C-alpha positions in Angstrom: 0.0 0.0 0.0 2.8 2.4 0.8 5.5 3.2 -1.7 9.1 2.4 -1.0 10.8 4.9 1.3 13.3 7.2 -0.5 16.5 8.3 1.3 16.9 12.1 1.3 20.3 12.6 2.8 20.8 16.1 1.2 18.0 17.7 3.1 19.0 21.2 4.4 17.7 22.6 7.7 14.9 25.1 7.9 15.6 28.5 9.3 12.5 28.9 11.4 10.0 26.6 13.1 6.4 26.0 11.9 4.3 29.1 12.5 1.4 27.7 14.5 0.2 24.7 16.5 -3.3 23.6 17.3 -4.2 21.7 20.4 -6.6 18.7 19.6 -9.7 19.0 21.8 -10.3 15.2 21.7 -7.2 13.3 20.7 -7.8 10.0 19.0 -7.4 6.9 21.1 -4.4 5.8 19.0 -2.2 8.7 20.3 0.6 7.4 22.4 2.9 9.1 24.8 6.2 7.4 24.2 8.2 8.2 21.0 7.9 5.2 18.7 10.6 4.1 16.2 8.0 4.0 13.5 6.0 7.2 13.1 2.5 7.2 11.7 1.1 10.5 10.3 -1.7 12.0 8.4 -1.3 15.1 6.3 -4.3 17.2 5.2 -3.1 18.8 2.0 -5.7 21.6 1.8 -5.9 24.6 -0.5 -5.9 27.0 2.4 -4.2 25.0 5.2 -1.7 22.2 5.5 -2.4 20.1 8.7 -0.2 17.3 10.2 -1.2 14.8 12.8 1.3 12.3 14.2 1.0 9.3 16.6 4.0 10.4 18.7 2.4 13.7 19.9 -1.0 15.0 20.8 -0.2 18.4 19.0 -1.6 18.8 15.5 0.4 21.3 13.4 -1.1 23.6 10.9 0.1 26.3 8.6 -1.7 28.4 6.1 -0.9 27.2 2.6 0.2 30.6 1.1 3.4 32.3 0.5 4.9 35.7 -0.3 8.1 35.7 -2.3 10.7 38.3 -1.5 14.2 39.1 -2.8 17.3 38.9 -0.5 18.2 42.5 -1.3 14.7 43.6 -0.2 15.0 42.5 3.4 17.7 41.3 5.7 17.6 38.0 7.6 17.6 40.0 10.9 14.3 41.6 9.8 12.8 38.0 9.5 13.6 37.0 13.1 10.0 37.0 14.2 8.5 36.0 10.8 7.8 32.5 9.5 9.8 32.0 6.4 11.6 29.4 4.4 14.7 29.6 2.2 15.2 27.5 -0.8 18.5 25.9 -1.7 19.0 28.4 -4.5 18.6 31.4 -2.0 15.0 32.4 -2.7 13.1 33.5 0.4 9.4 32.9 1.0 7.3 34.3 3.8 4.8 31.6 4.6 1.6 31.0 6.5 -0.2 33.7 8.5 2.7 36.1 8.3 2.5 36.0 4.4 -1.2 36.6 4.7 -0.8 39.5 7.1 2.0 41.2 5.1 0.0 40.9 1.9 -3.0 42.6 3.5 -0.9 45.4 5.0 0.7 46.2 1.6 -2.5 45.5 -0.5 -0.9 42.5 -2.3 -2.3 39.2 -3.2 -0.6 36.2 -1.6 0.7 33.4 -3.8 -1.2 30.1 -3.5 0.6 26.8 -4.3 -2.9 25.3 -4.8 -6.0 26.4 -6.5 -9.5 24.9 -6.5 -8.2 21.9 -4.4 -5.4 21.0 -6.8 -1.7 22.1 -7.5 -1.9 25.5 -9.1 -1.0 25.7 -12.8 -0.4 29.4 -12.4 2.4 29.3 -9.8 5.7 28.2 -11.3 7.2 27.8 -7.8 4.2 25.9 -6.4 5.8 22.5 -6.1 9.1 23.8 -4.7 7.3 25.9 -2.0 5.0 23.0 -1.1 8.0 20.8 -0.6 9.6 23.3 1.7 6.4 23.8 3.7 5.8 20.1 4.2 9.4 19.6 5.1 8.9 22.4 7.7 5.8 20.6 9.1 7.9 17.5 9.6 10.6 19.7 11.4 11.4 17.0 13.9 14.3 14.7 12.9 12.7 11.8 11.0 15.8 10.5 9.1 16.5 7.8 11.6 12.8 6.6 11.8 10.4 4.9 9.4 7.6 7.4 8.7 4.3 6.3 7.2 1.9 9.0 6.1 -1.6 9.1 4.5 -2.2 12.3 2.6 -5.5 13.7 1.4 -6.5 14.1 -2.2 -9.9 15.4 -3.5 -12.3 13.3 -5.5 -12.8 14.1 -9.2 -14.8 17.2 -9.7 -18.2 16.8 -11.4 -18.4 20.5 -12.5 -14.8 21.2 -13.7 -12.7 19.2 -16.1 -9.4 18.9 -14.0 -7.9 15.6 -13.3 -6.7 14.7 -9.8 -4.0 12.3 -11.2 -1.2 15.0 -11.6 -2.0 16.4 -8.1 -1.8 13.0 -6.5 1.4 12.1 -8.2 3.1 15.4 -7.4 2.3 15.1 -3.7 3.5 11.5 -3.7 6.8 12.7 -5.2 7.1 15.4 -2.5 6.6 12.9 0.3 8.9 10.4 -1.4 11.7 13.0 -1.7 11.4 13.6 2.0 11.9 9.9 2.7 8.3 9.4 3.8 6.3 6.2 2.9 3.0 7.5 1.6 -0.4 6.7 0.3 -3.3 8.9 -0.9 -6.7 8.8 0.8 -9.8 10.7 -0.2 -10.3 13.8 1.9 -14.0 13.3 2.8 -13.5 9.6 3.5 -10.8 10.6 6.1 -13.6 12.5 7.9 -15.6 9.3 8.2 -12.6 7.6 9.8 -12.2 10.3 12.5 -15.9 11.1 13.2 -18.0 8.0 12.6 -16.5 5.3 14.8 -19.8 4.8 16.7 -21.6 4.2 13.3 -18.9 1.6 12.3 -17.5 4.1 9.8 -20.8 4.5 8.0 -21.9 8.0 7.0 -21.9 10.8 4.5 -19.1 13.4 5.0 -19.0 16.8 3.4 -15.8 18.7 3.5 -16.3 22.4 2.8 -12.8 23.4 1.9 -11.3 26.5 0.4 -10.7 25.1 -3.1 -13.4 22.5 -3.3 -16.3 20.9 -1.6 -15.6 17.2 -1.2 -18.2 14.5 -0.5 -17.9 10.8 0.4 -20.5 8.2 1.3 -19.1 5.1 3.0 -20.7 1.9 4.4 -18.6 0.3 7.2 -15.5 2.0 5.9 -16.0 1.1 2.2 -16.5 4.0 -0.2 -19.9 3.8 -1.9 -19.5 7.0 -3.8 -17.4 10.2 -3.8 -17.2 13.4 -5.8 -16.3 17.0 -5.5 -17.5 20.4 -6.7 -15.3 23.4 -7.6 -17.2 25.7 -5.3 -15.7 26.2 -1.9 -14.5 29.1 0.3 -12.2 30.6 -2.4 -15.2 30.7 -4.8 -17.2 32.6 -2.1 -14.4 35.0 -1.5 -13.7 35.6 -5.1 -17.4 36.3 -5.9 -17.6 38.7 -3.0 -14.4 40.5 -4.0 -15.6 40.8 -7.6 -19.0 42.2 -6.4 -17.3 44.8 -4.2 -14.1 45.4 -6.2 -11.5 44.4 -3.7 -8.7 41.8 -3.4 -9.8 38.3 -2.3 -7.5 38.0 0.8 -9.1 41.2 2.2 -12.5 39.5 2.0 -11.0 36.3 3.6 -9.6 38.4 6.5 -13.0 40.0 7.2 -14.7 36.6 6.9 -12.4 34.9 9.4 -12.7 37.8 11.9 -16.3 38.8 11.8 -18.6 36.4 9.8 -21.6 35.1 11.7 -24.1 33.2 9.6 -26.9 33.6 12.2 -27.2 37.2 10.8 -25.8 38.9 13.8 -23.6 41.9 13.0 -21.5 44.0 15.4 -23.2 47.5 15.4 -19.7 49.1 15.6 -18.4 47.4 12.5 -17.3 49.6 9.6 -19.8 50.1 6.8 -17.4 48.6 4.2 -17.0 45.4 6.3 -20.8 45.3 6.8 -21.2 45.1 3.0 -18.6 42.3 2.8 -20.5 40.3 5.5 -23.8 40.7 3.8 -22.4 39.5 0.5 -20.7 36.6 2.2 -24.0 35.5 3.7 -25.6 35.5 0.3 -22.8 33.5 -1.3 -22.6 31.0 1.6 -26.3 30.2 1.1 -25.9 29.9 -2.6 -23.0 27.4 -2.3 -25.0 25.3 0.1 -28.0 25.2 -2.3 -25.7 24.3 -5.1 -23.9 21.5 -3.1 -27.1 19.9 -2.0 -28.6 19.9 -5.5 -25.5 18.2 -6.8 -25.6 15.7 -4.0 -29.2 14.7 -4.9 -28.3 14.4 -8.6 -25.3 12.2 -7.9 -27.2 9.9 -5.5 -30.1 9.5 -7.9 -28.0 8.9 -11.0 -24.6 7.6 -10.0 -24.2 6.5 -6.4 -25.8 3.0 -6.2 -26.3 2.3 -2.5 -29.3 0.9 -0.5 -29.1 1.3 3.2 -32.0 0.4 5.4 -30.9 2.5 8.4 -30.6 6.2 8.4 -27.0 7.5 8.3 -25.4 10.7 9.6 -24.1 13.7 7.6 -20.9 15.1 9.0 -20.0 18.7 8.1 -16.3 19.7 8.2 -13.7 21.8 6.5 -12.4 25.4 7.1 -15.3 27.0 5.2 -17.7 25.5 7.7 -16.1 27.3 10.7 -18.2 30.5 10.9 -20.8 30.6 13.7 -24.2 29.5 12.3 -22.9 27.5 9.4 -24.5 24.2 10.6 -27.9 25.8 11.3 -27.9 27.5 7.9 -27.0 24.2 6.2 -29.8 22.3 8.0 -32.3 25.0 7.0 -31.2 24.8 3.4 -31.1 20.9 3.4 -34.6 20.7 4.8 -36.0 22.4 1.7 -35.1 19.4 -0.4 -36.2 15.7 -0.6 -33.0 13.7 -0.1 -32.9 10.2 -1.7 -31.5 8.4 1.4 -32.5 8.5 5.0 -30.5 10.8 7.2 -30.3 10.3 11.0 -28.7 13.6 11.9 -26.6 16.4 10.5 -23.7 17.2 12.9 -20.4 19.0 12.8 -17.0 17.4 13.1 -15.5 17.7 16.6 -12.8 19.9 15.1 -13.5 20.8 11.4 -9.9 22.1 10.9 -8.2 18.9 12.0 -10.8 16.2 11.3 -9.2 15.2 8.0 -5.7 14.9 9.4 -6.9 12.9 12.4 -8.8 10.5 10.1 -5.7 10.1 7.9 -3.7 9.3 11.0 -6.3 6.6 12.0 -6.1 5.2 8.4 -2.2 5.1 8.6 -2.3 3.3 11.9 -4.8 0.8 10.6 -2.7 0.1 7.5 0.5 -0.4 9.6 -1.4 -2.7 11.9 -2.4 -4.8 8.9 
């Protein structure tokens, strides 16, 4: 299942540690305290965030999947002492993560994105090099002397945009191989079933509302019955709002992450410009939910052949589902339609930002056990 490990003895050290860490609210039962000689990992390769879960720690690492290239003559290394950055072997410097996002907003620039619509970006010539450096930074602990096995997430084929997942999957496989990591690809939404549906014996319908795509997988006792994705996610929402209001997309993203409340509540002291952004975000969130549910119904009626007597849960996850009121809005929109299979409940993942990585870690542990 895993590809042969590749030795990467020429790896050079990273100048700075990873920019942020997230405490897991409910760590999987497989987490152990002692440092094992064999490391199992799960890496969520998301359009907006890269997330790493490992079996030798209860800390899940995350970094925003963006970068801002700068030239060596534009800034000194001492100026970067408190900034997350990486330096390539040929001397290029890239500010990464939240620092890149913050700098871009301050200077009204757009951040560079290694991924677009859930896949490797064809527009960024440095995308693969930067992704390699960021993933190497995630695995900052010394792993050369240990066997590392990692499941990494890939999206399902899109039903509304003709872009193949094959190149994306192979590129990430090459990146992990170059870092000396045994690796296998796992569908993003299926990973959510592994982390969230243990009590249902890994039966359920997972919807991952990501930045680049919305991914869906229906599984029965851990076996995929059907999966697909749409090209409308958080980036689509931000882009439509930015075009409607004539502003750069990452400004919209910043307002969304700070203020958006899908219950309709708005801070009375908020600036008028931001109030217009929040209103537009509300409209487009509702539009994407309607679009997604209609596509779900069509796929289940025409392509996903499954007959389950018992009702199954829908699990909502992904960074785009984080705003307060998202689950309630989704339920209200969902109840307007007649869904072709019985649904027992619609619930949110325990931690929508880390559910995929945790599920991938569980899958890796299961595979190693076999």
